[in-house]
C-alpha positions as CSV (number, residue, x, y, z in Angstrom):
1,X,174.6,25.8,152.1
2,X,174.5,28.4,149.3
3,X,171.7,31.0,149.2
4,X,170.5,33.3,146.4
5,X,171.0,37.0,147.2
6,X,168.1,39.3,146.9
7,X,169.5,40.7,143.6
8,X,169.9,37.3,142.2
9,X,166.3,36.3,143.2
10,X,165.0,39.5,141.6
11,X,166.9,38.8,138.4
12,X,165.7,35.1,138.2
13,X,162.1,36.1,139.0
14,X,162.3,38.8,136.4
15,X,163.5,36.3,133.7
16,X,160.9,33.7,134.6
17,X,158.1,36.3,134.8
18,X,159.2,38.3,131.7
19,X,156.2,39.9,130.0
20,X,157.0,38.6,126.6
21,X,159.1,35.4,127.0
22,X,158.2,34.3,130.5
23,X,155.8,31.9,132.2
24,X,152.1,32.5,132.1
25,X,150.1,33.1,135.3
26,X,148.6,29.6,135.2
27,X,152.0,28.1,134.7
28,X,153.4,29.9,137.7
29,X,150.5,28.7,139.8
30,X,151.1,25.1,138.7
31,X,154.9,25.2,139.2
32,X,154.7,26.7,142.6
33,X,152.4,23.9,143.7
34,X,154.6,21.3,142.1
35,X,157.7,22.6,143.7
36,X,155.9,22.8,147.1
37,X,156.1,26.6,147.6
38,X,153.3,28.8,148.9
39,X,151.7,30.9,146.2
40,X,151.6,34.5,147.5
41,X,148.6,35.4,145.4
42,X,147.7,38.0,142.8
43,X,150.6,40.3,141.7
44,X,152.6,41.0,138.6
45,X,154.3,37.7,137.5
46,X,157.8,38.7,138.5
47,X,156.7,40.0,141.9
48,X,154.6,36.8,142.5
49,X,157.6,34.6,141.7
50,X,160.0,36.7,143.7
51,X,157.8,36.7,146.8
52,X,157.3,33.0,146.6
53,X,161.1,32.4,146.2
54,X,162.1,34.7,149.0
55,X,159.5,33.3,151.4
56,X,160.6,29.7,150.6
57,X,164.3,30.5,151.1
58,X,163.8,32.5,154.3
59,X,161.5,29.9,155.8
60,X,163.3,26.7,154.9
61,X,166.9,28.1,155.0
62,X,167.8,26.6,151.7
63,X,167.1,27.1,148.0
64,X,166.1,23.5,147.2
65,X,162.5,24.4,146.2
66,X,163.6,27.3,144.1
67,X,166.0,25.1,142.1
68,X,163.2,22.5,141.7
69,X,160.9,25.3,140.3
70,X,163.5,26.2,137.8
71,X,164.1,22.6,136.8
72,X,160.4,22.0,136.3
73,X,159.9,25.2,134.4
74,X,162.7,24.5,132.0
75,X,161.8,20.9,131.0
76,X,161.9,21.1,127.2
77,X,158.9,18.7,126.9
78,X,156.8,21.4,128.6
79,X,157.1,23.5,125.5
80,X,156.4,20.8,122.9
81,X,153.3,22.7,121.7
82,X,155.1,26.1,121.7
83,X,158.8,25.3,121.1
84,X,159.5,28.9,120.0
85,X,159.1,30.0,123.7
86,X,161.9,27.8,125.1
87,X,165.1,29.4,123.9
88,X,164.1,33.0,124.5
89,X,163.2,32.1,128.1
90,X,166.3,30.0,128.6
91,X,168.5,32.9,127.3
92,X,166.9,35.4,129.8
93,X,167.1,32.9,132.7
94,X,170.8,32.0,132.0
95,X,171.7,35.7,132.0
96,X,170.2,36.0,135.5
97,X,171.6,32.6,136.7
98,X,175.1,33.4,135.5
99,X,175.7,35.7,138.5
100,X,174.8,32.8,140.8
101,X,177.1,30.4,139.0
102,X,174.3,28.3,137.4
103,X,173.2,27.6,133.9
104,X,170.3,25.7,132.2
105,X,171.6,23.8,129.2
106,X,169.7,22.8,126.0
107,X,168.3,19.7,127.6
108,X,166.9,21.7,130.6
109,X,169.6,20.5,133.0
110,X,170.6,23.0,135.8
111,X,174.3,22.8,136.4
112,X,177.1,24.8,138.0
113,X,179.4,27.1,136.0
114,X,181.9,29.9,136.6
115,X,180.0,32.9,138.0
116,X,180.0,36.2,136.3
117,X,180.7,39.0,138.7
118,X,179.2,42.0,136.9
119,X,177.0,42.7,133.8
120,X,179.7,45.0,132.5
121,X,182.0,42.1,132.7
122,X,179.8,40.0,130.4
123,X,179.3,43.0,128.1
124,X,183.1,43.6,128.0
125,X,183.7,40.0,127.1
126,X,181.3,40.4,124.2
127,X,182.9,43.7,123.0
128,X,186.5,42.3,123.2
129,X,185.7,39.0,121.5
130,X,183.7,40.7,118.7
131,X,186.4,43.3,118.1
132,X,189.0,40.6,117.7
133,X,186.9,38.5,115.4
134,X,186.0,41.5,113.3
135,X,189.7,42.0,112.9
136,X,190.0,38.5,111.6
137,X,187.3,39.1,109.1
138,X,185.0,36.5,110.6
139,X,181.8,35.7,108.9
140,X,178.8,37.9,110.0
141,X,176.7,34.8,110.7
142,X,179.3,34.0,113.5
143,X,179.5,37.5,114.9
144,X,175.8,37.5,115.9
145,X,176.6,35.0,118.6
146,X,179.1,37.3,120.4
147,X,176.5,38.9,122.6
148,X,176.7,39.6,126.3
149,X,173.8,37.2,127.2
150,X,175.7,34.3,125.5
151,X,179.0,35.2,127.3
152,X,177.6,35.8,130.7
153,X,178.4,32.3,131.8
154,X,181.4,31.5,129.7
155,X,182.7,31.4,126.1
156,X,181.6,27.9,125.6
157,X,178.0,29.0,125.1
158,X,178.8,31.4,122.3
159,X,180.8,28.8,120.5
160,X,178.1,26.2,121.0
161,X,175.4,28.5,119.6
162,X,177.5,29.4,116.6
163,X,178.0,25.7,115.8
164,X,174.2,25.4,115.8
165,X,174.0,28.0,113.1
166,X,176.1,25.8,110.8
167,X,173.4,23.0,111.0
168,X,170.7,25.6,110.5
169,X,172.4,26.8,107.3
170,X,172.8,23.3,106.0
171,X,169.2,22.5,106.6
172,X,168.0,25.8,105.0
173,X,170.2,25.1,101.9
174,X,168.9,21.5,101.4
175,X,165.5,21.3,103.0
176,X,166.6,18.5,105.3
177,X,165.6,18.1,109.0
178,X,168.4,16.0,110.2
179,X,171.0,17.0,112.7
180,X,174.6,16.2,113.7
181,X,176.6,13.6,111.9
182,X,173.5,12.3,110.0
183,X,173.0,15.8,108.6
184,X,176.7,16.1,107.5
185,X,176.6,12.7,105.9
186,X,173.5,13.5,103.8
187,X,174.5,17.0,102.9
188,X,178.3,16.7,102.2
189,X,178.6,12.9,101.6
190,X,177.3,10.8,98.8
191,X,178.1,10.8,95.1
192,X,177.2,13.5,94.3
193,X,176.7,15.3,97.6
194,X,173.8,17.6,98.1
195,X,176.3,20.5,98.6
196,X,179.7,20.4,96.9
197,X,182.4,22.9,97.8
198,X,184.3,22.4,94.5
199,X,183.8,20.9,91.0
200,X,184.8,17.4,92.2
201,X,186.7,16.9,88.9
202,X,189.9,15.5,90.4
203,X,191.0,13.1,93.1
204,X,192.3,16.1,95.0
205,X,188.9,17.9,95.0
206,X,187.2,14.7,96.0
207,X,189.6,14.5,99.0
208,X,188.9,18.2,99.8
209,X,185.1,17.4,99.9
210,X,185.7,14.5,102.3
211,X,188.0,16.5,104.5
212,X,185.5,19.4,104.7
213,X,182.8,16.9,105.7
214,X,185.1,15.5,108.4
215,X,185.8,19.0,109.7
216,X,182.1,19.8,110.0
217,X,181.3,16.4,111.5
218,X,184.1,16.8,114.1
219,X,183.0,20.3,115.0
220,X,179.4,19.0,115.6
221,X,180.7,16.1,117.7
222,X,182.8,18.4,119.8
223,X,179.9,20.7,120.8
224,X,176.6,19.0,120.1
225,X,177.0,15.5,121.6
226,X,175.4,14.9,125.0
227,X,178.8,14.1,126.4
228,X,180.0,17.6,125.4
229,X,177.1,19.1,127.3
230,X,177.9,17.1,130.4
231,X,181.6,18.0,130.3
232,X,181.0,21.6,129.7
233,X,181.3,22.7,133.3
234,X,184.8,21.2,133.4
235,X,186.0,23.0,130.2
236,X,187.5,26.4,131.1
237,X,187.5,28.0,127.7
238,X,189.6,31.1,127.2
239,X,188.9,34.0,124.9
240,X,191.7,32.8,122.7
241,X,190.1,29.3,122.5
242,X,186.8,30.9,121.6
243,X,188.4,33.0,118.9
244,X,190.1,30.1,117.3
245,X,187.0,27.9,117.3
246,X,184.7,30.6,116.0
247,X,187.2,31.2,113.2
248,X,186.8,27.6,112.2
249,X,183.0,28.0,112.3
250,X,183.5,31.1,110.1
251,X,185.5,29.0,107.6
252,X,182.7,26.4,107.5
253,X,180.1,29.1,106.9
254,X,182.0,30.7,104.0
255,X,182.5,27.3,102.3
256,X,178.8,26.5,102.7
257,X,177.9,29.9,101.2
258,X,180.0,29.2,98.2
259,X,178.9,25.5,97.8
260,X,176.7,24.5,94.9
261,X,174.1,21.7,94.5
262,X,175.4,19.3,91.8
263,X,172.8,17.9,89.4
264,X,171.6,14.5,90.5
265,X,171.2,11.8,87.8
């Protein structure tokens, strides 16, 4: 039976009890009761969570209730009224969980992953990947996803987040709220499309537009479908894989930046 080390518990409690992005005192009280842990009483939020976690693990000789607390805390529906809170908390928590070989995905599922051994390791991954991508002249909107907190678990997370930025750009350029293949079809499909990457005056340019739409659609399907999230723990992505995939995302960003909105009759 795996246990959290003291350092891991302190990191996890620190993330969940973060002053800015963490849980509120009332939320901590409710979650401790829901996960059947004893509330140690008034203290700073991170100390309160740590003491409850440590007491539970020491008494019950397992981490079952701690994992349940995390699952309950990271249910996306809990943040439906304050959605802006979810991703900052998830990022902090995943950096802490990475050293225990765990990760919370977008859907709030807690799954196993390859454990990071040291924070410098995660930071080194970020520096090396960023340096290589800068050498390739990768788009600046992609480089922002090469941060240590995104690479603490594995390269998949950085690529997945970069792919999300493509959808965000398409929505901001068009005002749409769709996602995935539906967004691609509405933005890059149609006659005329909402965004055109060329003048569309020849059969070759029409084919290029369709091919670009297929490229974006395929990229979304690879990293945004639920099946991709589920298979993630089985995908050992190397730095070379990440560099190639982020270069593709960079190409997509550049073409979107240069795209124009044809007049609609």
